[in-house]
Structures are given as C-alpha cells and as structure tokens.
TIVO-2410 file (N, C-alpha, C; in nm, 3 decimals):
# residues 110
REC num residu      c1      c2      c3 atome chaine
REC   1      M  -3.551   0.124  -2.076     N      A
REC   1      M  -3.700   0.149  -2.032    CA      A
REC   1      M  -3.759   0.283  -2.111     C      A
REC   2      V  -3.868   0.266  -2.149     N      A
REC   2      V  -3.936   0.391  -2.231    CA      A
REC   2      V  -4.030   0.451  -2.144     C      A
REC   3      T  -4.042   0.569  -2.119     N      A
REC   3      T  -4.145   0.635  -2.039    CA      A
REC   3      T  -4.196   0.735  -2.150     C      A
REC   4      S  -4.314   0.797  -2.084     N      A
REC   4      S  -4.398   0.889  -2.152    CA      A
REC   4      S  -4.396   1.027  -2.136     C      A
REC   5      L  -4.378   1.076  -2.258     N      A
REC   5      L  -4.382   1.242  -2.250    CA      A
REC   5      L  -4.465   1.310  -2.348     C      A
REC   6      T  -4.527   1.389  -2.325     N      A
REC   6      T  -4.636   1.470  -2.428    CA      A
REC   6      T  -4.573   1.599  -2.451     C      A
REC   7      L  -4.543   1.622  -2.589     N      A
REC   7      L  -4.496   1.750  -2.628    CA      A
REC   7      L  -4.581   1.796  -2.763     C      A
REC   8      N  -4.612   1.928  -2.753     N      A
REC   8      N  -4.647   1.975  -2.871    CA      A
REC   8      N  -4.540   2.064  -2.950     C      A
REC   9      F  -4.507   2.024  -3.086     N      A
REC   9      F  -4.404   2.056  -3.166    CA      A
REC   9      F  -4.422   2.076  -3.299     C      A
REC  10      S  -4.362   2.107  -3.405     N      A
REC  10      S  -4.344   2.111  -3.551    CA      A
REC  10      S  -4.232   2.028  -3.580     C      A
REC  11      I  -4.220   1.986  -3.643     N      A
REC  11      I  -4.083   1.910  -3.709    CA      A
REC  11      I  -4.060   1.976  -3.834     C      A
REC  12      N  -3.907   2.024  -3.839     N      A
REC  12      N  -3.860   2.074  -3.951    CA      A
REC  12      N  -3.825   1.971  -4.050     C      A
REC  13      S  -3.887   1.958  -4.193     N      A
REC  13      S  -3.879   1.826  -4.248    CA      A
REC  13      S  -3.741   1.845  -4.347     C      A
REC  14      S  -3.638   1.981  -4.323     N      A
REC  14      S  -3.515   1.920  -4.387    CA      A
REC  14      S  -3.415   1.858  -4.317     C      A
REC  15      A  -3.414   1.720  -4.351     N      A
REC  15      A  -3.304   1.647  -4.282    CA      A
REC  15      A  -3.170   1.682  -4.330     C      A
REC  16      R  -3.069   1.665  -4.261     N      A
REC  16      R  -2.907   1.686  -4.295    CA      A
REC  16      R  -2.868   1.564  -4.324     C      A
REC  17      I  -2.789   1.547  -4.420     N      A
REC  17      I  -2.721   1.393  -4.445    CA      A
REC  17      I  -2.578   1.464  -4.435     C      A
REC  18      G  -2.510   1.364  -4.394     N      A
REC  18      G  -2.328   1.402  -4.393    CA      A
REC  18      G  -2.290   1.407  -4.253     C      A
REC  19      Q  -2.156   1.418  -4.259     N      A
REC  19      Q  -2.101   1.407  -4.100    CA      A
REC  19      Q  -2.119   1.542  -4.044     C      A
REC  20      A  -2.149   1.564  -3.916     N      A
REC  20      A  -2.146   1.682  -3.874    CA      A
REC  20      A  -2.020   1.733  -3.793     C      A
REC  21      T  -1.970   1.805  -3.829     N      A
REC  21      T  -1.856   1.878  -3.783    CA      A
REC  21      T  -1.853   2.012  -3.740     C      A
REC  22      F  -1.760   2.081  -3.651     N      A
REC  22      F  -1.779   2.212  -3.625    CA      A
REC  22      F  -1.650   2.255  -3.636     C      A
REC  23      A  -1.623   2.381  -3.773     N      A
REC  23      A  -1.449   2.412  -3.751    CA      A
REC  23      A  -1.474   2.516  -3.655     C      A
REC  24      P  -1.360   2.545  -3.597     N      A
REC  24      P  -1.318   2.614  -3.482    CA      A
REC  24      P  -1.349   2.759  -3.526     C      A
REC  25      E  -1.375   2.808  -3.636     N      A
REC  25      E  -1.355   2.938  -3.685    CA      A
REC  25      E  -1.522   2.974  -3.721     C      A
REC  26      T  -1.602   2.854  -3.679     N      A
REC  26      T  -1.745   2.913  -3.738    CA      A
REC  26      T  -1.858   2.944  -3.571     C      A
REC  27      K  -1.923   2.986  -3.587     N      A
REC  27      K  -2.009   3.050  -3.508    CA      A
REC  27      K  -2.148   2.955  -3.541     C      A
REC  28      D  -2.149   2.837  -3.591     N      A
REC  28      D  -2.296   2.791  -3.584    CA      A
REC  28      D  -2.331   2.707  -3.456     C      A
REC  29      R  -2.443   2.761  -3.417     N      A
REC  29      R  -2.472   2.708  -3.312    CA      A
REC  29      R  -2.608   2.641  -3.317     C      A
REC  30      E  -2.644   2.573  -3.429     N      A
REC  30      E  -2.786   2.504  -3.439    CA      A
REC  30      E  -2.751   2.361  -3.409     C      A
REC  31      L  -2.847   2.276  -3.355     N      A
REC  31      L  -2.841   2.142  -3.343    CA      A
REC  31      L  -2.853   2.070  -3.497     C      A
REC  32      V  -2.714   1.984  -3.506     N      A
REC  32      V  -2.691   1.898  -3.606    CA      A
REC  32      V  -2.716   1.737  -3.594     C      A
REC  33      V  -2.778   1.668  -3.650     N      A
REC  33      V  -2.796   1.546  -3.631    CA      A
REC  33      V  -2.715   1.472  -3.762     C      A
REC  34      S  -2.627   1.358  -3.730     N      A
REC  34      S  -2.577   1.309  -3.856    CA      A
REC  34      S  -2.517   1.156  -3.804     C      A
REC  35      P  -2.546   1.058  -3.895     N      A
REC  35      P  -2.602   1.066  -4.031    CA      A
REC  35      P  -2.740   1.053  -4.004     C      A
REC  36      N  -2.792   1.106  -4.075     N      A
REC  36      N  -2.934   1.115  -4.077    CA      A
REC  36      N  -3.008   1.089  -4.221     C      A
REC  37      P  -3.052   0.985  -4.264     N      A
REC  37      P  -3.122   0.871  -4.205    CA      A
REC  37      P  -3.002   0.808  -4.137     C      A
REC  38      N  -3.021   0.697  -4.039     N      A
REC  38      N  -2.910   0.635  -3.990    CA      A
REC  38      N  -2.987   0.460  -3.944     C      A
REC  39      A  -2.885   0.388  -3.857     N      A
REC  39      A  -2.921   0.243  -3.839    CA      A
REC  39      A  -2.953   0.260  -3.662     C      A
REC  40      G  -2.956   0.386  -3.598     N      A
REC  40      G  -2.983   0.353  -3.459    CA      A
REC  40      G  -2.878   0.449  -3.362     C      A
REC  41      S  -2.752   0.443  -3.469     N      A
REC  41      S  -2.642   0.505  -3.392    CA      A
REC  41      S  -2.630   0.631  -3.464     C      A
REC  42      F  -2.599   0.769  -3.432     N      A
REC  42      F  -2.604   0.892  -3.477    CA      A
REC  42      F  -2.511   0.982  -3.375     C      A
REC  43      E  -2.468   1.080  -3.410     N      A
REC  43      E  -2.409   1.205  -3.352    CA      A
REC  43      E  -2.487   1.334  -3.335     C      A
REC  44      A  -2.517   1.394  -3.206     N      A
REC  44      A  -2.575   1.535  -3.207    CA      A
REC  44      A  -2.453   1.649  -3.176     C      A
REC  45      C  -2.420   1.719  -3.259     N      A
REC  45      C  -2.359   1.834  -3.208    CA      A
REC  45      C  -2.437   1.961  -3.224     C      A
REC  46      F  -2.422   2.019  -3.103     N      A
REC  46      F  -2.484   2.130  -3.077    CA      A
REC  46      F  -2.399   2.246  -2.971     C      A
REC  47      Y  -2.440   2.350  -2.962     N      A
REC  47      Y  -2.366   2.472  -2.920    CA      A
REC  47      Y  -2.433   2.527  -2.763     C      A
REC  48      L  -2.391   2.509  -2.621     N      A
REC  48      L  -2.460   2.592  -2.538    CA      A
REC  48      L  -2.424   2.715  -2.503     C      A
REC  49      P  -2.505   2.804  -2.509     N      A
REC  49      P  -2.450   2.952  -2.484    CA      A
REC  49      P  -2.405   2.976  -2.333     C      A
REC  50      D  -2.428   2.899  -2.251     N      A
REC  50      D  -2.391   2.897  -2.095    CA      A
REC  50      D  -2.390   2.780  -2.037     C      A
REC  51      N  -2.348   2.821  -1.892     N      A
REC  51      N  -2.329   2.715  -1.821    CA      A
REC  51      N  -2.437   2.647  -1.770     C      A
REC  52      G  -2.566   2.677  -1.782     N      A
REC  52      G  -2.693   2.617  -1.726    CA      A
REC  52      G  -2.723   2.488  -1.791     C      A
REC  53      P  -2.792   2.427  -1.737     N      A
REC  53      P  -2.835   2.282  -1.749    CA      A
REC  53      P  -2.920   2.298  -1.871     C      A
REC  54      A  -2.891   2.152  -1.958     N      A
REC  54      A  -2.962   2.152  -2.053    CA      A
REC  54      A  -3.023   1.998  -2.075     C      A
REC  55      T  -3.091   1.964  -2.174     N      A
REC  55      T  -3.126   1.822  -2.162    CA      A
REC  55      T  -3.106   1.792  -2.313     C      A
REC  56      L  -3.080   1.685  -2.358     N      A
REC  56      L  -3.082   1.626  -2.500    CA      A
REC  56      L  -3.155   1.502  -2.494     C      A
REC  57      T  -3.273   1.512  -2.550     N      A
REC  57      T  -3.412   1.374  -2.556    CA      A
REC  57      T  -3.415   1.354  -2.694     C      A
REC  58      V  -3.428   1.212  -2.702     N      A
REC  58      V  -3.480   1.155  -2.839    CA      A
REC  58      V  -3.612   1.055  -2.793     C      A
REC  59      T  -3.716   1.118  -2.856     N      A
REC  59      T  -3.861   1.044  -2.844    CA      A
REC  59      T  -3.891   1.012  -2.979     C      A
REC  60      D  -4.012   0.932  -2.980     N      A
REC  60      D  -4.079   0.897  -3.110    CA      A
REC  60      D  -4.188   0.978  -3.140     C      A
REC  61      V  -4.258   0.966  -3.243     N      A
REC  61      V  -4.324   1.073  -3.297    CA      A
REC  61      V  -4.478   1.056  -3.149     C      A
REC  62      I  -4.483   0.961  -3.097     N      A
REC  62      I  -4.617   0.967  -3.002    CA      A
REC  62      I  -4.559   1.023  -2.879     C      A
REC  63      G  -4.415   1.062  -2.855     N      A
REC  63      G  -4.363   1.100  -2.710    CA      A
REC  63      G  -4.337   1.005  -2.661     C      A
REC  64      R  -4.300   0.907  -2.665     N      A
REC  64      R  -4.211   0.805  -2.579    CA      A
REC  64      R  -4.065   0.838  -2.567     C      A
REC  65      I  -4.017   0.842  -2.444     N      A
REC  65      I  -3.863   0.853  -2.460    CA      A
REC  65      I  -3.776   0.751  -2.467     C      A
REC  66      W  -3.714   0.777  -2.569     N      A
REC  66      W  -3.600   0.651  -2.587    CA      A
REC  66      W  -3.466   0.705  -2.530     C      A
REC  67      H  -3.442   0.830  -2.553     N      A
REC  67      H  -3.296   0.825  -2.478    CA      A
REC  67      H  -3.293   1.007  -2.403     C      A
REC  68      S  -3.246   1.035  -2.305     N      A
REC  68      S  -3.242   1.133  -2.230    CA      A
REC  68      S  -3.115   1.147  -2.200     C      A
REC  69      L  -3.051   1.274  -2.222     N      A
REC  69      L  -2.926   1.292  -2.144    CA      A
REC  69      L  -2.869   1.402  -2.115     C      A
REC  70      P  -2.852   1.435  -1.944     N      A
REC  70      P  -2.819   1.599  -1.909    CA      A
REC  70      P  -2.686   1.649  -1.990     C      A
REC  71      V  -2.686   1.749  -1.986     N      A
REC  71      V  -2.572   1.809  -2.041    CA      A
REC  71      V  -2.555   1.965  -2.005     C      A
REC  72      S  -2.415   1.980  -2.010     N      A
REC  72      S  -2.382   2.119  -1.930    CA      A
REC  72      S  -2.256   2.161  -1.984     C      A
REC  73      G  -2.236   2.291  -1.956     N      A
REC  73      G  -2.084   2.354  -1.972    CA      A
REC  73      G  -2.110   2.438  -2.130     C      A
REC  74      R  -2.082   2.569  -2.102     N      A
REC  74      R  -2.054   2.672  -2.241    CA      A
REC  74      R  -2.002   2.597  -2.359     C      A
REC  75      G  -2.041   2.623  -2.491     N      A
REC  75      G  -1.946   2.589  -2.589    CA      A
REC  75      G  -2.001   2.480  -2.672     C      A
REC  76      R  -1.924   2.423  -2.759     N      A
REC  76      R  -1.970   2.314  -2.839    CA      A
REC  76      R  -1.963   2.172  -2.783     C      A
REC  77      H  -2.047   2.105  -2.797     N      A
REC  77      H  -2.074   1.964  -2.763    CA      A
REC  77      H  -2.104   1.887  -2.874     C      A
REC  78      Q  -2.059   1.757  -2.878     N      A
REC  78      Q  -2.075   1.646  -2.964    CA      A
REC  78      Q  -2.131   1.521  -2.870     C      A
REC  79      K  -2.202   1.467  -2.932     N      A
REC  79      K  -2.248   1.350  -2.827    CA      A
REC  79      K  -2.312   1.246  -2.935     C      A
REC  80      T  -2.232   1.099  -2.879     N      A
REC  80      T  -2.297   1.019  -2.962    CA      A
REC  80      T  -2.405   0.921  -2.893     C      A
REC  81      I  -2.538   0.890  -2.981     N      A
REC  81      I  -2.641   0.842  -2.936    CA      A
REC  81      I  -2.664   0.698  -2.975     C      A
REC  82      H  -2.704   0.608  -2.900     N      A
REC  82      H  -2.727   0.457  -2.945    CA      A
REC  82      H  -2.866   0.424  -2.899     C      A
REC  83      L  -2.951   0.416  -2.995     N      A
REC  83      L  -3.096   0.364  -2.965    CA      A
REC  83      L  -3.120   0.208  -2.960     C      A
REC  84      P  -3.184   0.155  -2.895     N      A
REC  84      P  -3.218   0.034  -2.841    CA      A
REC  84      P  -3.241  -0.037  -3.002     C      A
REC  85      A  -3.231  -0.153  -2.993     N      A
REC  85      A  -3.241  -0.250  -3.104    CA      A
REC  85      A  -3.393  -0.223  -3.166     C      A
REC  86      E  -3.483  -0.215  -3.105     N      A
REC  86      E  -3.635  -0.235  -3.148    CA      A
REC  86      E  -3.674  -0.079  -3.173     C      A
REC  87      A  -3.571   0.027  -3.173     N      A
REC  87      A  -3.626   0.164  -3.226    CA      A
REC  87      A  -3.602   0.164  -3.361     C      A
REC  88      S  -3.716   0.215  -3.465     N      A
REC  88      S  -3.693   0.197  -3.593    CA      A
REC  88      S  -3.811   0.306  -3.622     C      A
REC  89      G  -3.813   0.390  -3.713     N      A
REC  89      G  -3.909   0.484  -3.784    CA      A
REC  89      G  -3.843   0.641  -3.770     C      A
REC  90      V  -3.943   0.713  -3.721     N      A
REC  90      V  -3.902   0.849  -3.720    CA      A
REC  90      V  -3.918   0.897  -3.548     C      A
REC  91      F  -3.807   0.949  -3.521     N      A
REC  91      F  -3.776   1.002  -3.391    CA      A
REC  91      F  -3.761   1.160  -3.406     C      A
REC  92      V  -3.761   1.235  -3.264     N      A
REC  92      V  -3.742   1.371  -3.264    CA      A
REC  92      V  -3.609   1.402  -3.166     C      A
REC  93      M  -3.503   1.474  -3.189     N      A
REC  93      M  -3.421   1.496  -3.100    CA      A
REC  93      M  -3.470   1.641  -3.050     C      A
REC  94      I  -3.462   1.673  -2.917     N      A
REC  94      I  -3.510   1.764  -2.882    CA      A
REC  94      I  -3.379   1.816  -2.775     C      A
REC  95      L  -3.356   1.957  -2.802     N      A
REC  95      L  -3.230   1.980  -2.696    CA      A
REC  95      L  -3.283   2.135  -2.624     C      A
REC  96      K  -3.315   2.089  -2.508     N      A
REC  96      K  -3.370   2.184  -2.400    CA      A
REC  96      K  -3.272   2.287  -2.330     C      A
REC  97      T  -3.248   2.408  -2.349     N      A
REC  97      T  -3.182   2.460  -2.234    CA      A
REC  97      T  -3.299   2.555  -2.163     C      A
REC  98      S  -3.218   2.647  -2.081     N      A
REC  98      S  -3.329   2.752  -1.999    CA      A
REC  98      S  -3.387   2.843  -2.076     C      A
REC  99      T  -3.332   2.858  -2.197     N      A
REC  99      T  -3.398   2.979  -2.260    CA      A
REC  99      T  -3.429   2.927  -2.440     C      A
REC 100      D  -3.421   2.802  -2.472     N      A
REC 100      D  -3.449   2.762  -2.615    CA      A
REC 100      D  -3.475   2.631  -2.607     C      A
REC 101      I  -3.555   2.579  -2.717     N      A
REC 101      I  -3.613   2.447  -2.749    CA      A
REC 101      I  -3.572   2.444  -2.875     C      A
REC 102      E  -3.453   2.344  -2.895     N      A
REC 102      E  -3.452   2.308  -3.057    CA      A
REC 102      E  -3.499   2.164  -3.097     C      A
REC 103      T  -3.527   2.113  -3.221     N      A
REC 103      T  -3.562   1.984  -3.260    CA      A
REC 103      T  -3.528   1.953  -3.379     C      A
REC 104      R  -3.492   1.820  -3.430     N      A
REC 104      R  -3.444   1.783  -3.536    CA      A
REC 104      R  -3.520   1.630  -3.539     C      A
REC 105      K  -3.581   1.630  -3.647     N      A
REC 105      K  -3.628   1.496  -3.721    CA      A
REC 105      K  -3.503   1.412  -3.744     C      A
REC 106      I  -3.524   1.272  -3.691     N      A
REC 106      I  -3.432   1.150  -3.715    CA      A
REC 106      I  -3.524   1.026  -3.777     C      A
REC 107      V  -3.476   0.973  -3.871     N      A
REC 107      V  -3.508   0.870  -3.945    CA      A
REC 107      V  -3.403   0.741  -3.907     C      A
REC 108      V  -3.472   0.650  -3.835     N      A
REC 108      V  -3.388   0.521  -3.818    CA      A
REC 108      V  -3.433   0.424  -3.883     C      A
REC 109      A  -3.352   0.364  -3.973     N      A
REC 109      A  -3.403   0.257  -4.047    CA      A
REC 109      A  -3.306   0.157  -4.037     C      A
REC 110      R  -3.368   0.026  -3.986     N      A
REC 110      R  -3.282  -0.082  -3.973    CA      A
REC 110      R  -3.303  -0.205  -4.062     C      A
***
C-alpha cells in the first residue's frame, strides 16, 4: 500500500556504490545505502546516537511512501529493504530521529 507524504528537502547527488560496512573502530555515523543503484533490494546502514525513536522511510520523488520502518536503540544498525516489484526510478531514503533528518538518493533500476 502506498500512502502520501509531503516533504521539502534537497537531494545530495553523490551516490555511493559498493557494499556498506561498519568497521568496529570507525565512528562513521552517516546514512549509507548500498548497493546504489540497485534492483529494489538494498541495505541501509546508519547510527542512532540515543535510544529514542527513529523512522527509516523510502519515498518516491513526489512524496509517496513505499517503505517505512520504526527503529530504535543506540548504536549502529543495518536494515535490508525490499521495495515492491512496481517500484522503479529515483527514491529518497529518510532517516528521521528526534534531533536530525538525513536523506539519501536511491536509484532503482529493474
């Protein structure tokens, strides 16, 4: 089911290609999507600074929600996302915490 959401944001055009991993000794806290571009399945790696609630959402460029997942717990997270078969084109992953919003552009090519 696709619902609607209106967002105002800018997209960082630097796509990351390759496998996303967290080395235990790094303090990298940015949202990483891998692989990108992909065929509808990808990993989201991110860090939550506290135990407060957060939401990981994937929308298309007109704001329709294709995936939404509540997440919580301080530390590093790695989530696998599978978009429906009809999902194709440019999408935006949004990680929203109580203090921050981070976005990444995702390209789904089927």
